[in-house]
C-alpha positions as CSV (number, residue, x, y, z in Angstrom):
1,M,-2.4,-35.3,-0.2
2,A,-4.4,-32.2,-1.2
3,E,-7.9,-32.6,-2.4
4,L,-9.2,-30.0,-4.9
5,F,-12.4,-29.3,-6.7
6,A,-12.8,-28.2,-10.3
7,N,-15.9,-26.1,-10.5
8,P,-16.9,-25.5,-14.1
9,Y,-17.9,-22.0,-15.2
10,N,-20.4,-23.7,-17.5
11,L,-23.6,-23.9,-15.4
12,D,-24.7,-27.0,-17.4
13,A,-21.9,-29.2,-16.1
14,K,-21.0,-30.7,-12.8
15,G,-17.6,-30.3,-11.1
16,F,-15.4,-33.0,-9.8
17,Y,-12.9,-33.7,-7.0
18,F,-9.3,-34.7,-7.7
19,E,-6.0,-35.3,-5.9
20,S,-3.4,-35.1,-8.6
21,F,-2.8,-33.2,-11.9
22,E,-3.2,-36.5,-13.8
23,D,-6.5,-37.1,-12.1
24,Y,-7.6,-33.6,-13.0
25,Q,-6.6,-34.0,-16.7
26,E,-8.4,-37.3,-17.0
27,K,-11.6,-36.0,-15.5
28,A,-11.5,-32.6,-17.3
29,E,-11.0,-34.2,-20.7
30,A,-14.0,-36.6,-20.1
31,L,-16.4,-33.9,-18.7
32,R,-19.2,-32.8,-20.9
33,D,-22.1,-30.5,-20.2
34,R,-25.7,-31.6,-20.6
35,F,-25.6,-30.8,-24.3
36,G,-22.5,-32.9,-24.9
37,N,-20.1,-30.0,-25.3
38,V,-16.6,-30.1,-23.9
39,V,-16.2,-28.1,-20.7
40,E,-13.0,-26.0,-20.9
41,E,-12.8,-23.6,-18.0
42,F,-12.8,-24.3,-14.3
43,E,-12.4,-22.5,-11.0
44,I,-10.0,-24.5,-8.9
45,Q,-10.8,-24.7,-5.2
46,F,-8.8,-26.2,-2.3
47,I,-11.0,-28.5,-0.3
48,D,-8.9,-30.6,2.0
49,G,-5.2,-31.3,2.9
50,E,-2.4,-29.9,5.0
51,S,-3.1,-26.3,6.3
52,I,0.2,-25.1,4.8
53,D,-0.7,-26.5,1.4
54,G,-4.0,-24.6,1.5
55,E,-2.2,-21.4,2.3
56,L,0.3,-22.1,-0.4
57,F,-2.6,-22.6,-2.8
58,E,-3.9,-19.2,-2.0
59,A,-0.4,-17.6,-2.1
60,M,0.2,-19.0,-5.6
61,G,-3.2,-18.0,-6.8
62,V,-3.7,-21.4,-8.4
63,T,-5.6,-21.6,-11.6
64,Q,-5.9,-24.2,-14.4
65,A,-2.7,-22.8,-15.9
66,T,-0.7,-23.2,-12.7
67,L,-2.3,-26.4,-11.3
68,E,0.5,-28.7,-12.4
69,Q,3.1,-26.5,-10.8
70,F,1.1,-26.4,-7.5
71,F,1.1,-30.2,-7.3
72,E,4.9,-30.3,-8.1
73,K,5.7,-27.7,-5.4
74,V,3.5,-29.4,-2.8
75,D,5.5,-32.6,-3.3
76,E,9.0,-31.2,-3.7
77,W,9.1,-28.3,-1.3
78,E,9.8,-28.6,2.4
79,E,7.6,-26.9,4.9
80,W,10.1,-24.0,5.4
81,E,10.1,-23.4,1.7
82,K,6.3,-23.3,1.5
83,L,6.3,-20.9,4.5
84,R,8.8,-18.6,2.8
85,V,6.6,-18.4,-0.4
86,I,3.5,-17.7,1.6
87,V,5.2,-14.9,3.5
88,A,6.5,-13.5,0.3
89,A,3.0,-13.4,-1.1
90,E,1.9,-11.5,2.0
91,C,4.7,-9.1,1.4
92,G,3.3,-8.4,-2.1
93,Y,5.7,-10.5,-4.2
94,I,4.1,-12.0,-7.2
95,I,4.5,-15.8,-7.1
96,E,5.3,-17.1,-10.6
97,S,5.1,-20.7,-11.6
98,D,9.0,-20.9,-11.7
99,S,9.5,-19.0,-8.4
100,K,11.9,-20.5,-5.9
101,P,11.7,-19.9,-2.2
102,D,15.2,-18.4,-2.1
103,N,14.2,-15.7,-4.6
104,F,12.4,-13.7,-2.1
105,D,13.9,-11.2,0.3
106,V,12.0,-12.0,3.5
107,D,13.2,-12.7,7.1
108,I,11.1,-15.1,9.1
109,Y,11.3,-15.5,12.9
110,H,9.6,-18.4,14.7
111,V,8.4,-16.4,17.7
112,D,4.8,-15.7,18.9
113,S,5.0,-11.9,19.2
114,M,6.9,-8.7,18.6
115,R,7.8,-8.7,22.3
116,E,9.4,-12.1,21.9
117,L,11.3,-10.9,18.9
118,A,12.5,-7.8,20.9
119,Q,13.7,-10.2,23.7
120,M,15.5,-12.4,21.1
121,F,17.3,-9.4,19.6
122,V,18.4,-8.2,23.0
123,D,19.6,-11.7,24.0
124,E,21.5,-12.0,20.7
125,G,23.3,-8.7,21.3
126,L,21.7,-6.7,18.6
127,F,21.7,-3.7,21.0
128,G,25.2,-4.4,22.2
129,D,26.4,-6.0,25.4
130,I,23.9,-5.2,28.1
131,P,25.0,-6.2,31.6
132,E,22.7,-8.7,33.3
133,N,21.6,-6.4,36.1
134,L,20.4,-3.7,33.5
135,Q,18.4,-6.2,31.4
136,Y,15.6,-6.0,34.0
137,Y,15.1,-2.3,33.1
138,I,14.7,-2.8,29.3
139,D,11.3,-1.8,28.0
140,Y,10.7,-4.7,25.6
141,D,7.2,-3.4,24.8
142,A,8.7,-0.2,23.5
143,I,11.2,-2.1,21.4
144,A,8.4,-4.3,20.1
145,N,6.4,-1.2,19.2
146,D,9.4,0.1,17.2
147,L,9.9,-3.2,15.5
148,S,6.3,-3.3,14.4
149,V,7.2,-0.5,11.9
150,E,9.3,-2.9,9.8
151,Y,8.1,-6.3,11.0
152,S,4.7,-8.0,10.8
153,E,3.0,-10.8,12.7
154,T,0.9,-13.5,11.1
155,T,-0.4,-17.1,11.7
156,I,0.4,-19.6,9.0
157,A,-0.8,-23.2,9.3
158,G,-1.6,-22.6,13.0
159,K,1.9,-21.3,13.8
160,R,2.6,-17.7,14.8
161,I,5.6,-16.0,13.1
162,V,7.0,-12.6,12.8
163,Y,8.5,-11.6,9.4
164,R,10.1,-8.7,7.6
165,C,9.9,-7.9,3.9
166,G,13.0,-6.8,2.2
């Protein structure tokens, strides 16, 4: 469960922690500043929870307006779907509240480096059939360098991946 903090823009009011949209609504409606005025605007901050949920929070650019969708996505999306949306945000896609993970043209490879991706591509036959005795002479670092033109490396929730934006 993600723990968030609603920090009021009104300096005369104190913020509050919450773990669900319903909890947020209840506390926000009850909050008053020291003069008894309703507090209306908050900065929403991710405090604690799964690393991938924190990165999804950043990718979605969560605000008061998108808070309910964030909690829905955290509960309904699988980890691979969250990862896809986070990578899409790194690619420059704008994440809308109705965005679906399959809407983004991104390729994700669960490898630790460009060199590993190069080896994977050679093993899968991307460069054609290469006899076993010639594979020892392949310059994987050069292939990795070429791949880095279209592919990028990143770490999301402690896991290294290589991705390509469409």
